[in-house]
py3Dmol code that shows the C-alpha trace and the ligand (Angstrom):
import py3Dmol

protein = """\
ATOM      1  CA  MET A   1      24.569 -24.642 -58.979  1.00  0.00           C
ATOM      2  CA  SER A   2      25.130 -25.844 -62.520  1.00  0.00           C
ATOM      3  CA  LYS A   3      22.525 -25.218 -65.213  1.00  0.00           C
ATOM      4  CA  ILE A   4      21.974 -28.993 -65.586  1.00  0.00           C
ATOM      5  CA  LYS A   5      21.236 -29.354 -61.848  1.00  0.00           C
ATOM      6  CA  ILE A   6      18.765 -26.432 -61.954  1.00  0.00           C
ATOM      7  CA  LEU A   7      17.027 -27.981 -64.996  1.00  0.00           C
ATOM      8  CA  TRP A   8      16.909 -31.393 -63.309  1.00  0.00           C
ATOM      9  CA  LEU A   9      15.450 -29.897 -60.090  1.00  0.00           C
ATOM     10  CA  SER A  10      12.883 -27.883 -62.074  1.00  0.00           C
ATOM     11  CA  CYS A  11      11.751 -31.054 -63.880  1.00  0.00           C
ATOM     12  CA  MET A  12      11.453 -32.894 -60.547  1.00  0.00           C
ATOM     13  CA  VAL A  13       9.355 -30.112 -58.989  1.00  0.00           C
ATOM     14  CA  LEU A  14       7.162 -29.856 -62.101  1.00  0.00           C
ATOM     15  CA  GLY A  15       6.677 -33.642 -62.087  1.00  0.00           C
ATOM     16  CA  ILE A  16       5.667 -33.691 -58.412  1.00  0.00           C
ATOM     17  CA  VAL A  17       3.240 -30.780 -58.940  1.00  0.00           C
ATOM     18  CA  MET A  18       1.622 -32.560 -61.920  1.00  0.00           C
ATOM     19  CA  VAL A  19       1.224 -35.827 -59.979  1.00  0.00           C
ATOM     20  CA  LEU A  20      -0.330 -33.964 -57.050  1.00  0.00           C
ATOM     21  CA  GLN A  21      -2.606 -32.010 -59.384  1.00  0.00           C
ATOM     22  CA  PHE A  22      -3.950 -35.150 -61.117  1.00  0.00           C
ATOM     23  CA  THR A  23      -4.381 -36.917 -57.774  1.00  0.00           C
ATOM     24  CA  LEU A  24      -6.368 -33.949 -56.525  1.00  0.00           C
ATOM     25  CA  ILE A  25      -8.520 -33.817 -59.665  1.00  0.00           C
ATOM     26  CA  PHE A  26      -9.343 -37.547 -59.454  1.00  0.00           C
ATOM     27  CA  TRP A  27     -10.018 -37.222 -55.741  1.00  0.00           C
ATOM     28  CA  LEU A  28     -12.326 -34.239 -56.196  1.00  0.00           C
ATOM     29  CA  TYR A  29     -14.013 -35.384 -59.400  1.00  0.00           C
ATOM     30  CA  PRO A  30     -14.426 -39.167 -59.484  1.00  0.00           C
ATOM     31  CA  SER A  31     -16.046 -40.618 -62.615  1.00  0.00           C
ATOM     32  CA  ARG A  32     -19.407 -38.898 -62.712  1.00  0.00           C
ATOM     33  CA  THR A  33     -21.101 -41.495 -64.862  1.00  0.00           C
ATOM     34  CA  THR A  34     -20.181 -44.258 -62.433  1.00  0.00           C
ATOM     35  CA  ASP A  35     -21.039 -42.092 -59.476  1.00  0.00           C
ATOM     36  CA  GLN A  36     -24.360 -40.897 -60.835  1.00  0.00           C
ATOM     37  CA  THR A  37     -25.649 -44.284 -61.971  1.00  0.00           C
ATOM     38  CA  GLN A  38     -24.303 -46.585 -59.239  1.00  0.00           C
ATOM     39  CA  ASN A  39     -26.963 -47.059 -56.578  1.00  0.00           C
ATOM     40  CA  LEU A  40     -29.408 -44.952 -58.591  1.00  0.00           C
ATOM     41  CA  THR A  41     -32.955 -46.298 -58.614  1.00  0.00           C
ATOM     42  CA  VAL A  42     -35.666 -44.934 -60.882  1.00  0.00           C
ATOM     43  CA  VAL A  43     -39.366 -45.763 -60.831  1.00  0.00           C
ATOM     44  CA  LEU A  44     -41.066 -45.548 -64.217  1.00  0.00           C
ATOM     45  CA  ASP A  45     -44.820 -45.236 -63.918  1.00  0.00           C
ATOM     46  CA  ALA A  46     -46.837 -46.079 -67.025  1.00  0.00           C
ATOM     47  CA  GLY A  47     -50.060 -44.160 -66.542  1.00  0.00           C
ATOM     48  CA  HIS A  48     -53.501 -45.844 -66.745  1.00  0.00           C
ATOM     49  CA  GLY A  49     -53.941 -49.511 -67.815  1.00  0.00           C
ATOM     50  CA  GLY A  50     -56.615 -52.200 -67.877  1.00  0.00           C
ATOM     51  CA  ILE A  51     -60.106 -50.742 -68.234  1.00  0.00           C
ATOM     52  CA  ASP A  52     -58.613 -47.244 -68.027  1.00  0.00           C
ATOM     53  CA  ASN A  53     -57.279 -46.481 -71.517  1.00  0.00           C
ATOM     54  CA  GLY A  54     -56.437 -42.879 -70.744  1.00  0.00           C
ATOM     55  CA  VAL A  55     -56.567 -40.570 -73.764  1.00  0.00           C
ATOM     56  CA  VAL A  56     -57.547 -42.133 -77.089  1.00  0.00           C
ATOM     57  CA  GLY A  57     -55.961 -41.051 -80.383  1.00  0.00           C
ATOM     58  CA  LYS A  58     -58.379 -39.074 -82.553  1.00  0.00           C
ATOM     59  CA  VAL A  59     -57.204 -40.558 -85.853  1.00  0.00           C
ATOM     60  CA  THR A  60     -56.124 -44.135 -85.081  1.00  0.00           C
ATOM     61  CA  GLY A  61     -57.914 -44.756 -81.782  1.00  0.00           C
ATOM     62  CA  VAL A  62     -54.617 -45.758 -80.142  1.00  0.00           C
ATOM     63  CA  ASN A  63     -54.826 -46.032 -76.364  1.00  0.00           C
ATOM     64  CA  GLU A  64     -52.657 -43.805 -74.199  1.00  0.00           C
ATOM     65  CA  SER A  65     -52.212 -46.683 -71.703  1.00  0.00           C
ATOM     66  CA  ASP A  66     -50.536 -48.862 -74.387  1.00  0.00           C
ATOM     67  CA  LEU A  67     -48.188 -46.099 -75.540  1.00  0.00           C
ATOM     68  CA  ASN A  68     -47.271 -45.251 -71.937  1.00  0.00           C
ATOM     69  CA  LEU A  69     -46.138 -48.834 -71.297  1.00  0.00           C
ATOM     70  CA  LYS A  70     -44.184 -48.997 -74.576  1.00  0.00           C
ATOM     71  CA  MET A  71     -42.370 -45.766 -73.684  1.00  0.00           C
ATOM     72  CA  CYS A  72     -41.567 -47.031 -70.176  1.00  0.00           C
ATOM     73  CA  ARG A  73     -40.090 -50.262 -71.560  1.00  0.00           C
ATOM     74  CA  LEU A  74     -37.834 -48.297 -73.961  1.00  0.00           C
ATOM     75  CA  ILE A  75     -36.610 -45.990 -71.165  1.00  0.00           C
ATOM     76  CA  GLU A  76     -36.143 -48.964 -68.810  1.00  0.00           C
ATOM     77  CA  LYS A  77     -33.883 -50.755 -71.304  1.00  0.00           C
ATOM     78  CA  GLN A  78     -31.583 -47.766 -71.776  1.00  0.00           C
ATOM     79  CA  LEU A  79     -31.340 -46.989 -68.071  1.00  0.00           C
ATOM     80  CA  LYS A  80     -30.545 -50.619 -67.223  1.00  0.00           C
ATOM     81  CA  ASN A  81     -27.823 -50.616 -69.891  1.00  0.00           C
ATOM     82  CA  ARG A  82     -26.266 -47.700 -67.991  1.00  0.00           C
ATOM     83  CA  GLY A  83     -26.336 -49.607 -64.698  1.00  0.00           C
ATOM     84  CA  VAL A  84     -29.389 -47.853 -63.257  1.00  0.00           C
ATOM     85  CA  LYS A  85     -31.846 -49.918 -61.216  1.00  0.00           C
ATOM     86  CA  VAL A  86     -35.329 -49.538 -62.671  1.00  0.00           C
ATOM     87  CA  GLU A  87     -38.729 -50.545 -61.327  1.00  0.00           C
ATOM     88  CA  LEU A  88     -42.010 -50.228 -63.203  1.00  0.00           C
ATOM     89  CA  THR A  89     -45.260 -49.672 -61.332  1.00  0.00           C
ATOM     90  CA  ARG A  90     -47.226 -51.270 -64.202  1.00  0.00           C
ATOM     91  CA  LYS A  91     -45.456 -54.105 -66.027  1.00  0.00           C
ATOM     92  CA  ASP A  92     -48.214 -55.188 -68.421  1.00  0.00           C
ATOM     93  CA  TYR A  93     -51.397 -53.919 -70.051  1.00  0.00           C
ATOM     94  CA  GLY A  94     -53.551 -54.707 -67.010  1.00  0.00           C
ATOM     95  CA  GLY A  95     -54.556 -52.122 -64.424  1.00  0.00           C
ATOM     96  CA  LEU A  96     -53.286 -52.052 -60.844  1.00  0.00           C
ATOM     97  CA  TYR A  97     -56.732 -51.780 -59.251  1.00  0.00           C
ATOM     98  CA  GLY A  98     -57.424 -55.472 -58.544  1.00  0.00           C
ATOM     99  CA  SER A  99     -61.132 -56.174 -58.989  1.00  0.00           C
ATOM    100  CA  LEU A 100     -63.153 -53.925 -61.250  1.00  0.00           C
ATOM    101  CA  SER A 101     -65.487 -52.630 -58.546  1.00  0.00           C
ATOM    102  CA  ALA A 102     -66.321 -49.116 -57.428  1.00  0.00           C
ATOM    103  CA  GLY A 103     -63.295 -46.981 -56.582  1.00  0.00           C
ATOM    104  CA  PHE A 104     -60.977 -48.835 -58.986  1.00  0.00           C
ATOM    105  CA  LYS A 105     -59.206 -45.646 -60.065  1.00  0.00           C
ATOM    106  CA  ARG A 106     -58.390 -44.744 -56.454  1.00  0.00           C
ATOM    107  CA  ARG A 107     -57.128 -48.284 -55.789  1.00  0.00           C
ATOM    108  CA  ASP A 108     -55.026 -48.117 -58.956  1.00  0.00           C
ATOM    109  CA  MET A 109     -53.350 -44.894 -57.785  1.00  0.00           C
ATOM    110  CA  GLU A 110     -52.849 -46.174 -54.238  1.00  0.00           C
ATOM    111  CA  LYS A 111     -51.165 -49.313 -55.576  1.00  0.00           C
ATOM    112  CA  ARG A 112     -48.748 -47.102 -57.526  1.00  0.00           C
ATOM    113  CA  ARG A 113     -47.941 -45.171 -54.356  1.00  0.00           C
ATOM    114  CA  GLU A 114     -47.459 -48.432 -52.433  1.00  0.00           C
ATOM    115  CA  ILE A 115     -44.957 -49.655 -55.065  1.00  0.00           C
ATOM    116  CA  ILE A 116     -43.068 -46.334 -55.094  1.00  0.00           C
ATOM    117  CA  LYS A 117     -42.828 -46.256 -51.289  1.00  0.00           C
ATOM    118  CA  ALA A 118     -41.580 -49.866 -51.208  1.00  0.00           C
ATOM    119  CA  VAL A 119     -38.927 -49.295 -53.896  1.00  0.00           C
ATOM    120  CA  LYS A 120     -37.670 -46.011 -52.331  1.00  0.00           C
ATOM    121  CA  PRO A 121     -36.379 -44.647 -55.652  1.00  0.00           C
ATOM    122  CA  ASP A 122     -34.172 -41.610 -56.190  1.00  0.00           C
ATOM    123  CA  LEU A 123     -36.363 -40.390 -59.050  1.00  0.00           C
ATOM    124  CA  VAL A 124     -39.939 -40.993 -60.199  1.00  0.00           C
ATOM    125  CA  ILE A 125     -41.044 -40.470 -63.799  1.00  0.00           C
ATOM    126  CA  SER A 126     -44.684 -40.954 -64.691  1.00  0.00           C
ATOM    127  CA  ILE A 127     -45.292 -41.380 -68.412  1.00  0.00           C
ATOM    128  CA  HIS A 128     -48.492 -40.123 -70.033  1.00  0.00           C
ATOM    129  CA  MET A 129     -49.938 -38.843 -73.316  1.00  0.00           C
ATOM    130  CA  ASN A 130     -51.705 -35.501 -73.377  1.00  0.00           C
ATOM    131  CA  LYS A 131     -54.859 -34.050 -74.907  1.00  0.00           C
ATOM    132  CA  PHE A 132     -56.101 -30.501 -75.408  1.00  0.00           C
ATOM    133  CA  PRO A 133     -59.427 -29.114 -76.681  1.00  0.00           C
ATOM    134  CA  MET A 134     -57.583 -27.187 -79.418  1.00  0.00           C
ATOM    135  CA  SER A 135     -55.842 -29.654 -81.725  1.00  0.00           C
ATOM    136  CA  TYR A 136     -52.958 -27.309 -82.626  1.00  0.00           C
ATOM    137  CA  ARG A 137     -51.171 -27.930 -79.315  1.00  0.00           C
ATOM    138  CA  SER A 138     -48.326 -30.408 -79.723  1.00  0.00           C
ATOM    139  CA  GLY A 139     -45.064 -31.703 -78.266  1.00  0.00           C
ATOM    140  CA  PRO A 140     -43.918 -33.206 -74.982  1.00  0.00           C
ATOM    141  CA  GLN A 141     -44.741 -31.327 -71.786  1.00  0.00           C
ATOM    142  CA  VAL A 142     -43.303 -31.882 -68.316  1.00  0.00           C
ATOM    143  CA  PHE A 143     -45.190 -31.365 -65.023  1.00  0.00           C
ATOM    144  CA  TYR A 144     -44.000 -31.092 -61.429  1.00  0.00           C
ATOM    145  CA  GLN A 145     -45.677 -30.735 -58.053  1.00  0.00           C
ATOM    146  CA  LYS A 146     -46.248 -27.062 -57.234  1.00  0.00           C
ATOM    147  CA  GLY A 147     -43.688 -25.749 -54.718  1.00  0.00           C
ATOM    148  CA  ASP A 148     -41.433 -28.829 -54.898  1.00  0.00           C
ATOM    149  CA  GLU A 149     -38.002 -27.240 -55.540  1.00  0.00           C
ATOM    150  CA  ASP A 150     -36.119 -30.504 -56.312  1.00  0.00           C
ATOM    151  CA  SER A 151     -38.743 -31.562 -58.805  1.00  0.00           C
ATOM    152  CA  ILE A 152     -38.790 -28.119 -60.469  1.00  0.00           C
ATOM    153  CA  LEU A 153     -35.125 -28.483 -61.454  1.00  0.00           C
ATOM    154  CA  PHE A 154     -35.704 -32.046 -62.682  1.00  0.00           C
ATOM    155  CA  ALA A 155     -38.716 -30.882 -64.717  1.00  0.00           C
ATOM    156  CA  GLN A 156     -36.778 -27.974 -66.234  1.00  0.00           C
ATOM    157  CA  CYS A 157     -33.870 -30.228 -67.265  1.00  0.00           C
ATOM    158  CA  MET A 158     -36.274 -32.771 -68.770  1.00  0.00           C
ATOM    159  CA  GLN A 159     -38.313 -30.120 -70.603  1.00  0.00           C
ATOM    160  CA  SER A 160     -35.218 -28.543 -72.109  1.00  0.00           C
ATOM    161  CA  ALA A 161     -33.919 -31.974 -73.268  1.00  0.00           C
ATOM    162  CA  LEU A 162     -37.296 -32.622 -74.926  1.00  0.00           C
ATOM    163  CA  ASN A 163     -37.510 -29.129 -76.438  1.00  0.00           C
ATOM    164  CA  ASN A 164     -34.061 -29.685 -77.964  1.00  0.00           C
ATOM    165  CA  PHE A 165     -35.452 -32.794 -79.637  1.00  0.00           C
ATOM    166  CA  THR A 166     -38.766 -31.397 -80.895  1.00  0.00           C
ATOM    167  CA  GLY A 167     -37.890 -27.712 -81.416  1.00  0.00           C
ATOM    168  CA  ASN A 168     -40.742 -26.656 -79.133  1.00  0.00           C
ATOM    169  CA  LYS A 169     -40.375 -23.887 -76.581  1.00  0.00           C
ATOM    170  CA  HIS A 170     -42.625 -25.360 -73.902  1.00  0.00           C
ATOM    171  CA  ALA A 171     -41.944 -24.542 -70.261  1.00  0.00           C
ATOM    172  CA  SER A 172     -42.426 -27.188 -67.591  1.00  0.00           C
ATOM    173  CA  LEU A 173     -45.647 -26.612 -65.646  1.00  0.00           C
ATOM    174  CA  ALA A 174     -46.695 -26.828 -61.999  1.00  0.00           C
ATOM    175  CA  GLY A 175     -49.743 -28.783 -60.901  1.00  0.00           C
ATOM    176  CA  ASP A 176     -51.177 -30.861 -58.089  1.00  0.00           C
ATOM    177  CA  TYR A 177     -50.858 -34.576 -58.851  1.00  0.00           C
ATOM    178  CA  PHE A 178     -51.201 -37.659 -56.651  1.00  0.00           C
ATOM    179  CA  ILE A 179     -48.338 -39.521 -58.342  1.00  0.00           C
ATOM    180  CA  LEU A 180     -45.904 -36.643 -57.665  1.00  0.00           C
ATOM    181  CA  LYS A 181     -46.581 -36.706 -53.925  1.00  0.00           C
ATOM    182  CA  CYS A 182     -45.859 -40.389 -53.237  1.00  0.00           C
ATOM    183  CA  ILE A 183     -42.286 -39.865 -52.029  1.00  0.00           C
ATOM    184  CA  GLU A 184     -40.080 -36.902 -51.124  1.00  0.00           C
ATOM    185  CA  LYS A 185     -37.785 -37.375 -54.101  1.00  0.00           C
ATOM    186  CA  PRO A 186     -37.720 -35.569 -57.447  1.00  0.00           C
ATOM    187  CA  SER A 187     -40.833 -36.682 -59.315  1.00  0.00           C
ATOM    188  CA  ILE A 188     -42.170 -35.541 -62.677  1.00  0.00           C
ATOM    189  CA  ILE A 189     -44.854 -36.392 -65.194  1.00  0.00           C
ATOM    190  CA  VAL A 190     -43.735 -36.520 -68.819  1.00  0.00           C
ATOM    191  CA  GLU A 191     -46.652 -36.049 -71.174  1.00  0.00           C
ATOM    192  CA  CYS A 192     -45.008 -37.424 -74.322  1.00  0.00           C
ATOM    193  CA  GLY A 193     -47.227 -35.590 -76.795  1.00  0.00           C
ATOM    194  CA  PHE A 194     -50.837 -34.745 -77.614  1.00  0.00           C
ATOM    195  CA  LEU A 195     -53.100 -37.502 -78.913  1.00  0.00           C
ATOM    196  CA  SER A 196     -55.499 -34.639 -79.787  1.00  0.00           C
ATOM    197  CA  ASN A 197     -52.936 -33.509 -82.392  1.00  0.00           C
ATOM    198  CA  ALA A 198     -52.781 -35.622 -85.566  1.00  0.00           C
ATOM    199  CA  ASP A 199     -49.035 -35.092 -86.126  1.00  0.00           C
ATOM    200  CA  ASP A 200     -48.170 -36.049 -82.540  1.00  0.00           C
ATOM    201  CA  GLU A 201     -50.439 -39.087 -82.755  1.00  0.00           C
ATOM    202  CA  ALA A 202     -48.755 -40.262 -85.969  1.00  0.00           C
ATOM    203  CA  LYS A 203     -45.307 -39.767 -84.422  1.00  0.00           C
ATOM    204  CA  LEU A 204     -46.173 -41.510 -81.160  1.00  0.00           C
ATOM    205  CA  ASN A 205     -47.544 -44.455 -83.146  1.00  0.00           C
ATOM    206  CA  ASN A 206     -44.162 -44.736 -84.858  1.00  0.00           C
ATOM    207  CA  GLU A 207     -41.628 -47.071 -83.243  1.00  0.00           C
ATOM    208  CA  THR A 208     -38.598 -45.087 -84.454  1.00  0.00           C
ATOM    209  CA  TYR A 209     -39.998 -41.848 -83.021  1.00  0.00           C
ATOM    210  CA  ARG A 210     -40.769 -43.522 -79.696  1.00  0.00           C
ATOM    211  CA  GLN A 211     -37.199 -44.806 -79.535  1.00  0.00           C
ATOM    212  CA  GLN A 212     -35.811 -41.308 -80.255  1.00  0.00           C
ATOM    213  CA  LEU A 213     -38.141 -39.738 -77.716  1.00  0.00           C
ATOM    214  CA  SER A 214     -37.146 -42.285 -75.072  1.00  0.00           C
ATOM    215  CA  GLU A 215     -33.464 -41.519 -75.730  1.00  0.00           C
ATOM    216  CA  HIS A 216     -34.137 -37.834 -75.060  1.00  0.00           C
ATOM    217  CA  ILE A 217     -36.035 -38.647 -71.870  1.00  0.00           C
ATOM    218  CA  VAL A 218     -32.984 -40.621 -70.718  1.00  0.00           C
ATOM    219  CA  ARG A 219     -30.821 -37.653 -71.721  1.00  0.00           C
ATOM    220  CA  GLY A 220     -33.067 -35.403 -69.613  1.00  0.00           C
ATOM    221  CA  ILE A 221     -32.470 -37.653 -66.588  1.00  0.00           C
ATOM    222  CA  PHE A 222     -28.694 -37.364 -66.969  1.00  0.00           C
ATOM    223  CA  VAL A 223     -28.786 -33.618 -67.648  1.00  0.00           C
ATOM    224  CA  TYR A 224     -30.570 -33.309 -64.301  1.00  0.00           C
ATOM    225  CA  LEU A 225     -28.154 -35.620 -62.461  1.00  0.00           C
ATOM    226  CA  TYR A 226     -25.126 -33.743 -63.814  1.00  0.00           C
ATOM    227  CA  SER A 227     -26.663 -30.395 -62.851  1.00  0.00           C
ATOM    228  CA  LEU A 228     -26.695 -31.346 -59.140  1.00  0.00           C
TER     229      LEU A 228
END
"""
ligand_1 = """\
1
ZN
Zn -52.692 -39.938 -68.787
"""
view = py3Dmol.view(width=600, height=400)
view.addModel(protein, "pdb")
view.setStyle({"model": 0}, {"cartoon": {"style": "trace"}})
view.addModel(ligand_1, "xyz")
view.setStyle({"model": 1}, {"stick": {}})
view.zoomTo()
view.show()
Protein backbone atom coordinates (compact mmCIF):
# COMPACT_ATOMS: atom_id res chain seq x y z
CA MET A 1 0.00 0.00 0.00
CA SER A 2 1.37 3.41 -0.88
CA LYS A 3 2.26 5.90 1.85
CA ILE A 4 -0.45 8.29 0.58
CA LYS A 5 -3.13 5.57 0.87
CA ILE A 6 -2.01 4.71 4.42
CA LEU A 7 -2.12 8.41 5.38
CA TRP A 8 -5.55 8.82 3.79
CA LEU A 9 -6.91 5.73 5.61
CA SER A 10 -5.41 6.90 8.93
CA CYS A 11 -7.13 10.30 8.52
CA MET A 12 -10.45 8.57 7.74
CA VAL A 13 -10.21 6.33 10.82
CA LEU A 14 -9.18 9.26 13.04
CA GLY A 15 -12.09 11.32 11.68
CA ILE A 16 -14.62 8.55 12.35
CA VAL A 17 -13.25 8.03 15.89
CA MET A 18 -13.51 11.78 16.63
CA VAL A 19 -17.10 11.97 15.34
CA LEU A 20 -18.07 8.94 17.43
CA GLN A 21 -16.31 10.37 20.48
CA PHE A 22 -18.13 13.74 20.28
CA THR A 23 -21.45 12.00 19.65
CA LEU A 24 -20.86 9.88 22.73
CA ILE A 25 -19.89 12.89 24.85
CA PHE A 26 -23.01 14.84 23.81
CA TRP A 27 -25.16 11.77 24.36
CA LEU A 28 -23.73 11.13 27.82
CA TYR A 29 -23.44 14.75 28.94
CA PRO A 30 -26.26 16.87 27.52
CA SER A 31 -26.20 20.57 28.43
CA ARG A 32 -26.31 20.53 32.20
CA THR A 33 -27.66 24.04 32.59
CA THR A 34 -30.62 23.26 30.35
CA ASP A 35 -31.10 19.89 31.97
CA GLN A 36 -30.86 21.15 35.53
CA THR A 37 -33.17 24.14 35.13
CA GLN A 38 -35.79 22.78 32.71
CA ASN A 39 -38.74 21.44 34.69
CA LEU A 40 -37.11 22.56 37.95
CA THR A 41 -39.53 24.09 40.44
CA VAL A 42 -38.40 25.87 43.58
CA VAL A 43 -40.56 27.11 46.45
CA LEU A 44 -39.20 30.17 48.22
CA ASP A 45 -40.70 30.62 51.66
CA ALA A 46 -40.39 34.08 53.20
CA GLY A 47 -40.63 33.43 56.92
CA HIS A 48 -43.14 35.25 59.17
CA GLY A 49 -45.34 38.14 57.88
CA GLY A 50 -48.33 40.20 58.97
CA ILE A 51 -48.54 40.53 62.75
CA ASP A 52 -45.54 38.21 63.07
CA ASN A 53 -42.47 40.38 62.44
CA GLY A 54 -39.99 37.68 63.36
CA VAL A 55 -36.69 39.00 64.71
CA VAL A 56 -36.33 42.78 65.02
CA GLY A 57 -33.04 44.57 64.30
CA LYS A 58 -31.41 45.88 67.47
CA VAL A 59 -30.12 49.10 65.91
CA THR A 60 -32.66 50.07 63.24
CA GLY A 61 -35.71 48.09 64.35
CA VAL A 62 -35.98 46.50 60.89
CA ASN A 63 -38.40 43.58 60.74
CA GLU A 64 -37.13 40.14 59.77
CA SER A 65 -40.41 39.48 57.89
CA ASP A 66 -39.75 42.44 55.53
CA LEU A 67 -36.15 41.42 54.83
CA ASN A 68 -37.20 37.80 54.23
CA LEU A 69 -39.65 38.87 51.51
CA LYS A 70 -37.10 41.21 49.88
CA MET A 71 -34.55 38.38 49.76
CA CYS A 72 -37.10 35.97 48.28
CA ARG A 73 -38.01 38.44 45.53
CA LEU A 74 -34.32 38.89 44.59
CA ILE A 75 -33.74 35.11 44.45
CA GLU A 76 -37.00 34.60 42.52
CA LYS A 77 -35.93 37.07 39.81
CA GLN A 78 -32.58 35.38 39.22
CA LEU A 79 -34.01 31.87 39.18
CA LYS A 80 -36.75 32.87 36.73
CA ASN A 81 -34.11 34.45 34.47
CA ARG A 82 -32.46 31.01 34.37
CA GLY A 83 -35.71 29.31 33.37
CA VAL A 84 -36.54 27.91 36.80
CA LYS A 85 -40.18 27.86 37.89
CA VAL A 86 -40.54 29.66 41.21
CA GLU A 87 -43.42 29.85 43.66
CA LEU A 88 -43.50 31.98 46.80
CA THR A 89 -45.51 30.90 49.82
CA ARG A 90 -45.85 34.54 50.95
CA LYS A 91 -46.10 37.11 48.15
CA ASP A 92 -46.67 40.27 50.20
CA TYR A 93 -46.16 41.69 53.68
CA GLY A 94 -49.34 40.08 55.05
CA GLY A 95 -49.37 36.84 57.02
CA LEU A 96 -50.81 33.56 55.74
CA TYR A 97 -52.95 32.90 58.82
CA GLY A 98 -56.27 34.39 57.66
CA SER A 99 -58.06 35.97 60.62
CA LEU A 100 -56.02 37.13 63.57
CA SER A 101 -57.59 34.76 66.10
CA ALA A 102 -56.06 32.21 68.43
CA GLY A 103 -53.76 29.71 66.73
CA PHE A 104 -52.76 32.13 63.94
CA LYS A 105 -49.14 30.95 63.93
CA ARG A 106 -50.20 27.33 63.45
CA ARG A 107 -52.57 28.33 60.64
CA ASP A 108 -49.79 30.37 59.03
CA MET A 109 -47.46 27.35 59.01
CA GLU A 110 -50.17 24.97 57.79
CA LYS A 111 -50.95 27.32 54.89
CA ARG A 112 -47.27 27.23 53.91
CA ARG A 113 -47.35 23.43 53.94
CA GLU A 114 -50.56 23.43 51.88
CA ILE A 115 -48.91 25.66 49.24
CA ILE A 116 -45.74 23.52 49.14
CA LYS A 117 -47.73 20.29 48.77
CA ALA A 118 -49.84 21.82 45.96
CA VAL A 119 -46.81 23.13 44.04
CA LYS A 120 -44.83 19.85 44.40
CA PRO A 121 -41.45 21.58 44.07
CA ASP A 122 -38.06 19.94 43.59
CA LEU A 123 -36.48 22.17 46.24
CA VAL A 124 -37.75 24.24 49.17
CA ILE A 125 -35.80 27.19 50.57
CA SER A 126 -37.15 29.01 53.60
CA ILE A 127 -35.61 32.43 54.13
CA HIS A 128 -35.13 33.85 57.62
CA MET A 129 -32.96 36.22 59.67
CA ASN A 130 -31.27 34.94 62.80
CA LYS A 131 -30.68 36.17 66.34
CA PHE A 132 -28.38 35.03 69.13
CA PRO A 133 -28.06 36.12 72.78
CA MET A 134 -24.37 36.95 72.21
CA SER A 135 -24.11 39.73 69.63
CA TYR A 136 -20.73 38.60 68.24
CA ARG A 137 -22.30 35.78 66.21
CA SER A 138 -22.66 36.75 62.55
CA GLY A 139 -23.05 35.48 59.00
CA PRO A 140 -25.50 33.29 57.11
CA GLN A 141 -26.30 29.87 58.55
CA VAL A 142 -28.06 26.97 56.84
CA PHE A 143 -30.34 24.42 58.58
CA TYR A 144 -31.68 21.05 57.47
CA GLN A 145 -34.02 18.47 58.94
CA LYS A 146 -32.10 16.02 61.13
CA GLY A 147 -31.52 12.68 59.36
CA ASP A 148 -32.68 13.91 55.94
CA GLU A 149 -29.76 12.83 53.70
CA ASP A 150 -30.87 14.73 50.54
CA SER A 151 -31.31 17.93 52.48
CA ILE A 152 -27.93 17.52 54.23
CA LEU A 153 -26.12 17.69 50.89
CA PHE A 154 -28.21 20.68 49.78
CA ALA A 155 -27.48 22.44 53.09
CA GLN A 156 -23.74 21.74 52.83
CA CYS A 157 -23.56 23.09 49.26
CA MET A 158 -25.52 26.20 50.26
CA GLN A 159 -23.44 26.80 53.40
CA SER A 160 -20.18 26.52 51.49
CA ALA A 161 -21.44 28.95 48.79
CA LEU A 162 -22.37 31.43 51.55
CA ASN A 163 -19.11 30.91 53.46
CA ASN A 164 -17.21 31.67 50.24
CA PHE A 165 -19.06 34.98 50.09
CA THR A 166 -18.73 36.05 53.73
CA GLY A 167 -15.44 34.36 54.72
CA ASN A 168 -17.16 32.59 57.61
CA LYS A 169 -16.48 28.96 58.46
CA HIS A 170 -19.97 28.04 59.61
CA ALA A 171 -21.16 24.46 59.21
CA SER A 172 -24.76 23.74 58.24
CA LEU A 173 -26.78 22.58 61.25
CA ALA A 174 -29.43 19.92 61.88
CA GLY A 175 -32.71 20.73 63.59
CA ASP A 176 -36.37 19.82 63.73
CA TYR A 177 -38.46 22.30 61.74
CA PHE A 178 -42.05 22.17 60.47
CA ILE A 179 -41.23 23.87 57.16
CA LEU A 180 -38.55 21.26 56.34
CA LYS A 181 -40.99 18.37 56.71
CA CYS A 182 -43.71 19.55 54.30
CA ILE A 183 -42.53 17.47 51.34
CA GLU A 184 -40.01 14.68 50.75
CA LYS A 185 -37.72 16.85 48.66
CA PRO A 186 -34.51 18.66 49.62
CA SER A 187 -35.54 21.48 51.94
CA ILE A 188 -33.39 23.97 53.83
CA ILE A 189 -33.69 27.10 55.92
CA VAL A 190 -31.27 29.89 55.07
CA GLU A 191 -30.81 32.26 57.98
CA CYS A 192 -29.33 35.19 56.05
CA GLY A 193 -27.55 36.78 58.99
CA PHE A 194 -27.98 37.84 62.61
CA LEU A 195 -30.15 40.86 63.38
CA SER A 196 -28.61 40.64 66.88
CA ASN A 197 -25.27 41.62 65.29
CA ALA A 198 -24.93 45.29 64.33
CA ASP A 199 -22.68 44.62 61.31
CA ASP A 200 -25.03 41.97 59.91
CA GLU A 201 -28.01 44.24 60.49
CA ALA A 202 -26.34 47.11 58.62
CA LYS A 203 -25.43 44.79 55.73
CA LEU A 204 -28.87 43.20 55.50
CA ASN A 205 -30.42 46.68 55.43
CA ASN A 206 -28.25 47.46 52.41
CA GLU A 207 -29.78 46.77 48.99
CA THR A 208 -26.42 46.04 47.32
CA TYR A 209 -25.50 43.50 50.00
CA ARG A 210 -28.89 41.81 49.72
CA GLN A 211 -28.42 41.52 45.97
CA GLN A 212 -24.94 39.98 46.43
CA LEU A 213 -26.22 37.61 49.09
CA SER A 214 -29.11 36.53 46.87
CA GLU A 215 -26.67 35.83 44.03
CA HIS A 216 -24.70 33.52 46.32
CA ILE A 217 -27.87 31.75 47.44
CA VAL A 218 -28.66 31.13 43.77
CA ARG A 219 -25.08 29.92 43.31
CA GLY A 220 -25.59 27.53 46.24
CA ILE A 221 -28.66 26.07 44.50
CA PHE A 222 -26.67 25.37 41.33
CA VAL A 223 -23.65 24.00 43.21
CA TYR A 224 -26.06 21.49 44.75
CA LEU A 225 -27.75 20.62 41.44
CA TYR A 226 -24.39 20.07 39.73
CA SER A 227 -23.18 17.89 42.61
CA LEU A 228 -25.97 15.34 41.99
ZN1 LIG B 1 -37.44 33.69 61.34
